N, C-alpha and C positions, 0 to 999 in steps of 0.2 A: 192045679193047686192054687188055692186062694192066698194072696198075700195080706197079712194083717198089718196095717200101717200104724205106726206110733202116733199118738195124738200129742199136740204141743202141750207142754207143761204149763199149768196155770201159774203165772208169775206172782200173783198175790198170795203170799204165804204169811202165816202168823206162827211164831214159835210158842209151843205150849209144853208144859212139863207134866208127864204122866208117871204114875207109880204102878208098876205091874208086878204080879207075883213072879218069883224067881223062875218058876216053870214056864210061864208065858213069855217072859223076857228071853229065856234060852231058846224056846221054840221059835220065837220071832227072829232071833239071830240065825238059827238054822234055815228058816224059811227064806230069809234075806239072801243067804248064800245059795240056796237052791234055785231061786228064781232070778238071781243076779240083779236084784233091786235093793235100793236102800230101805231101811226100816221105816223111815218117814213115809215113803211112797206106799208101802204095804199097808200101814195103819190108815193112811188117808183113803186109799182105795176101798178097803173093806168097811170102814165106817160109812163111806158114801153108799156102798152096797146095802148096808143095814138100813140106813135112812131111806133109801129108795124102795126097799122091799117091805119095810115094816109099816103096814097100812094102819095099824092102831096108833103108831107114833104120828103118822101123817094126819090122821083124823083128830088126834089130840091137839096137834099144832094148829089146826084150823079153828079150834075153839078158844085159843089164847087171845086175850085182848091185844090189839095192835099186831095182828098176825100177818100183816102184809110182808114184812121182812121174812118171816118163816116161809110163807107161801112162795116168795120169790126164790129163796135158796133151794127149796125142795124142787121147784120147777126147773131150776138150772141143772140140778143133778139128773132129773128125769130127761131133760133134753140132750144131755151129753150121751146118754145111752139109748135114746130113742124110746123112752117109756112114757112120753107125754100123756097118752090116753089113760094109763093107770092112775096117774096123779090127778088128771083132770076129773076123772070119775069121783075121786075122793073129795075134791074141792066142790064139785057140783052137789054132792050129797050133803055138804055142809054150807051151802050158799045162803041158807036162811039163818045160820049162826051169826054171832056177833062178828062183824068185820069192821074194824076201826082203823083209821090211819093214825100215824104217830102224832099228828097235830091234836088229836082228841085226848091225848094223855094228860093234859093238864091244866 
């Protein structure tokens, strides 16, 4: 039997306010009880999964001006789960697109 180890929690957190439908809020509450995780961790986990899996979002992000921050954040998500190759393929396909660093902004 393989043991799944818990990963250290990222200490850098930022509080945000979200408005959810009543149904989604209730289901989130039930899901939190079911998996014995707090609601913040659930939302954070599944948003990162969406960002990691949504190749159209990733491709869109590579076309943004000053996209280095976007690319860094997406790469961090990919490396957490070991999906570097998927993300690298998307970045390579857009390597000819505009890539500016933040100093170009102004």
